[in-house]
C-alpha positions as CSV (number, residue, x, y, z in Angstrom):
1,M,-10.1,-62.5,23.9
2,G,-11.6,-62.5,20.4
3,G,-14.7,-60.4,19.7
4,H,-14.3,-58.2,22.7
5,R,-13.0,-54.6,22.9
6,F,-11.8,-53.9,26.4
7,I,-12.4,-50.5,27.9
8,G,-10.6,-50.7,31.2
9,M,-8.2,-52.6,33.4
10,R,-7.2,-52.2,37.0
11,T,-5.1,-54.2,39.5
12,Q,-5.6,-54.3,43.2
13,H,-3.5,-55.6,46.1
14,Q,-5.2,-59.0,46.2
15,K,-3.5,-59.7,42.7
16,L,-6.7,-59.7,40.8
17,T,-7.1,-58.2,37.3
18,R,-10.4,-57.0,36.0
19,K,-11.3,-56.2,32.4
20,C,-14.6,-54.9,31.2
21,D,-15.7,-54.8,27.6
22,I,-18.3,-52.7,25.8
23,R,-20.8,-55.6,25.8
24,G,-21.1,-55.4,29.5
25,N,-18.9,-58.3,30.4
26,I,-16.5,-58.0,33.4
27,F,-13.9,-60.8,33.4
28,L,-11.8,-61.6,36.5
29,W,-8.3,-63.1,36.5
30,A,-6.1,-64.2,39.4
31,F,-2.3,-64.0,38.9
32,K,0.9,-64.3,40.8
33,G,3.9,-62.6,39.4
34,V,4.1,-62.9,35.6
35,M,0.9,-63.9,34.0
36,D,0.6,-66.9,31.7
37,Q,0.5,-66.3,27.9
38,N,-3.2,-67.2,27.7
39,P,-4.7,-67.2,31.2
40,S,-8.4,-68.1,31.6
41,P,-10.6,-65.9,33.7
42,F,-11.9,-67.5,37.0
43,G,-15.0,-65.3,37.1
44,H,-17.4,-63.3,35.0
45,I,-20.1,-60.7,35.7
46,L,-22.7,-59.7,33.0
47,L,-24.1,-56.2,33.4
48,D,-27.6,-55.1,32.4
49,Q,-28.2,-54.5,28.7
50,S,-29.3,-51.0,29.5
51,F,-25.9,-50.3,31.1
52,S,-23.0,-49.8,28.6
53,P,-19.7,-49.7,30.6
54,S,-17.3,-46.9,29.7
55,C,-14.7,-47.1,32.4
56,I,-13.8,-49.3,35.5
57,M,-11.7,-48.6,38.5
58,H,-10.9,-49.9,42.0
59,P,-11.6,-47.4,44.8
60,D,-8.8,-47.4,47.4
61,T,-9.5,-49.4,50.5
62,Y,-12.7,-50.9,49.0
63,L,-11.8,-54.6,49.2
64,N,-13.0,-56.6,46.2
65,K,-15.0,-53.6,44.9
66,V,-15.0,-51.9,41.6
67,L,-16.8,-48.8,40.2
68,V,-18.1,-49.0,36.7
69,G,-19.1,-45.9,34.8
70,S,-21.5,-46.0,31.8
71,E,-22.3,-44.3,28.6
72,Q,-25.8,-43.7,29.8
73,G,-24.6,-41.7,32.8
74,P,-25.2,-43.8,35.9
75,M,-22.3,-45.5,37.8
76,Q,-22.4,-48.8,39.7
77,L,-20.5,-50.2,42.6
78,W,-19.9,-54.0,42.4
79,N,-18.5,-56.6,44.7
80,I,-16.4,-58.8,42.4
81,S,-16.1,-61.6,45.0
82,T,-19.9,-62.1,45.5
83,K,-20.7,-60.8,42.0
84,K,-23.4,-58.6,43.5
85,K,-24.2,-55.0,42.6
86,I,-24.0,-53.0,45.8
87,F,-25.3,-49.6,44.7
88,E,-26.1,-47.5,41.6
89,F,-25.3,-43.8,41.5
90,K,-27.8,-41.9,39.3
91,G,-25.0,-40.0,37.5
92,W,-24.9,-36.6,35.9
93,D,-26.9,-36.8,32.7
94,S,-23.8,-37.3,30.6
95,P,-21.7,-40.3,29.6
96,I,-18.9,-41.1,32.1
97,T,-15.5,-41.1,30.4
98,C,-13.1,-41.6,33.3
99,C,-12.9,-42.1,37.1
100,V,-10.1,-42.0,39.6
101,S,-9.7,-42.5,43.3
102,S,-8.5,-39.7,45.5
103,P,-6.1,-39.7,48.5
104,A,-9.1,-38.9,50.7
105,L,-11.1,-41.9,51.9
106,D,-14.4,-42.6,50.0
107,V,-13.7,-39.8,47.5
108,V,-13.4,-40.2,43.7
109,A,-13.4,-37.9,40.8
110,V,-15.6,-38.6,37.8
111,G,-15.1,-37.1,34.3
112,C,-18.0,-36.8,31.8
113,A,-18.4,-36.3,28.1
114,D,-20.0,-32.8,28.6
115,G,-16.7,-31.5,30.1
116,S,-17.9,-31.7,33.7
117,I,-15.8,-33.1,36.6
118,H,-17.5,-34.3,39.8
119,V,-15.7,-34.9,43.0
120,H,-18.0,-37.3,44.8
121,N,-18.1,-39.1,48.2
122,I,-19.3,-42.6,47.2
123,H,-19.9,-43.6,50.9
124,Y,-22.6,-40.9,51.4
125,D,-23.4,-40.5,47.7
126,K,-22.7,-36.8,48.1
127,E,-21.3,-34.3,45.6
128,L,-18.4,-32.3,47.1
129,V,-17.5,-30.0,44.2
130,T,-18.1,-29.7,40.5
131,F,-15.9,-28.2,37.8
132,T,-16.4,-27.7,34.1
133,H,-13.8,-27.5,31.3
134,S,-13.8,-24.0,29.7
135,T,-13.6,-25.6,26.3
136,R,-16.5,-28.0,27.1
137,S,-14.4,-30.8,25.7
138,S,-14.8,-34.3,27.0
139,V,-12.9,-35.1,30.1
140,T,-10.6,-38.0,29.2
141,A,-8.1,-38.3,32.1
142,L,-7.9,-37.3,35.8
143,S,-5.3,-37.5,38.5
144,F,-5.1,-36.3,42.1
145,C,-1.9,-34.8,43.6
146,T,-0.6,-36.9,46.5
147,D,2.1,-34.7,48.0
148,G,-0.3,-32.8,50.3
149,K,-1.5,-30.1,47.8
150,P,-5.3,-30.1,47.2
151,L,-4.9,-30.3,43.4
152,L,-6.7,-32.3,40.7
153,A,-5.4,-32.4,37.1
154,S,-7.7,-33.1,34.2
155,G,-7.1,-33.7,30.6
156,G,-9.5,-33.3,27.7
157,S,-10.2,-34.3,24.1
158,S,-8.7,-31.0,23.0
159,G,-5.3,-31.7,24.4
160,V,-5.6,-29.2,27.2
161,I,-4.5,-29.9,30.8
162,S,-6.3,-28.1,33.6
163,V,-5.3,-28.0,37.3
164,W,-8.0,-27.4,39.9
165,N,-7.7,-26.2,43.5
166,L,-10.0,-28.4,45.5
167,E,-9.9,-26.1,48.6
168,K,-10.6,-22.9,46.8
169,K,-12.8,-24.7,44.3
170,R,-11.4,-22.9,41.3
171,L,-9.3,-23.3,38.2
172,Q,-5.6,-22.7,38.5
173,P,-3.1,-22.5,35.6
174,V,-4.1,-24.2,32.3
175,V,-1.6,-25.9,29.9
176,R,-3.4,-25.1,26.7
177,E,-1.0,-26.8,24.2
178,A,0.0,-29.7,26.4
179,H,-0.6,-32.2,23.5
180,D,-1.7,-32.1,19.9
181,S,-4.5,-34.7,20.4
182,V,-6.7,-36.2,23.0
183,I,-5.1,-36.8,26.4
184,T,-5.2,-40.5,27.2
185,S,-3.8,-40.5,30.8
186,L,-2.5,-38.3,33.6
187,H,-0.5,-39.4,36.6
188,F,1.0,-37.5,39.5
189,F,4.1,-39.1,40.8
190,A,3.6,-40.3,44.4
191,N,4.5,-37.6,46.9
192,E,6.0,-35.3,44.2
193,P,4.6,-32.3,42.3
194,V,5.4,-34.1,39.1
195,L,2.6,-34.7,36.5
196,M,3.1,-37.1,33.6
197,S,0.7,-37.0,30.6
198,S,0.3,-39.2,27.5
199,S,-1.8,-38.5,24.4
200,A,-3.1,-40.1,21.2
201,D,-0.4,-37.9,19.5
202,N,2.0,-40.7,20.6
203,S,3.8,-38.5,23.2
204,I,4.6,-38.7,26.9
205,K,5.5,-35.5,28.7
206,N,6.2,-34.2,32.2
207,N,4.8,-30.9,33.3
208,L,7.0,-30.1,36.2
209,H,7.7,-26.5,35.2
210,E,4.0,-25.8,34.7
211,L,3.4,-27.1,38.2
212,W,6.1,-24.8,39.6
213,T,4.2,-21.9,38.2
214,L,1.1,-23.2,40.0
215,L,3.0,-23.8,43.3
216,N,4.6,-20.3,43.0
217,F,1.1,-18.9,42.8
218,L,-0.2,-20.9,45.8
219,L,2.9,-20.7,48.0
220,P,5.2,-17.9,46.8
221,E,7.4,-18.0,50.0
222,T,8.2,-21.7,49.6
223,F,8.4,-21.8,45.7
224,S,10.0,-18.5,44.9
225,S,12.8,-19.7,42.6
226,A,12.4,-21.9,39.5
227,E,16.1,-22.7,39.6
228,T,15.9,-23.9,43.2
229,F,12.9,-26.0,42.3
230,D,14.8,-27.6,39.5
231,E,17.6,-28.5,41.9
232,W,15.2,-30.0,44.5
233,F,13.8,-32.4,41.9
234,Q,17.0,-32.8,39.8
235,I,15.0,-32.0,36.6
236,S,18.1,-32.1,34.4
237,A,18.9,-35.6,35.6
238,R,15.6,-37.1,34.6
239,P,15.7,-38.8,31.2
240,W,12.2,-37.5,30.2
241,S,13.2,-33.9,30.9
242,K,15.4,-33.7,27.8
């Protein structure tokens, strides 16, 4: 759409696509299978002028709901079906740069420009744990591990990837030279200890060996051999491992 710079897009099971631009417009599309070349949105929500959206995401199990972070710091929960704002979270006195849903019900992780990461229960509006990047760089990407390990990966504007232990509430191994530029996305493979990362340096990488180091530290009896770990996940057979 001309004249709009989109800052986020998420898809949920009801086959709705939402896009939010920096002017505070949330556009809604319905689609089935492949979208038309130039589909028209069926709905539109205009946010307050004092609320400049910076990211948008759909919390798991929250039917027709989206969380919208802002450059001013607050975060809002909207019902895109009724086009009503449900709740506003006061935020953390820093622009929100990214937000992801966790495997735990009602829990999300929010990254901020000041390098802080907030694991927050949005049902009770309760802070569960807070981390801070050692480099104080802006948090640009987040991803929860979904294979049963209590891990959260974060990426920053400096190209560093940090892995946080949510149970012990501390930093685990850091990949300091993961990328040469800002990390744009992180994604744990479903039910696997495999982390994919992408960056503005135009690269996509997997960090399976770095995660073996972490798992060897956490569960040395189970993850004692890097060679056995490679065999389990057939690293040499994966096209992106070469």
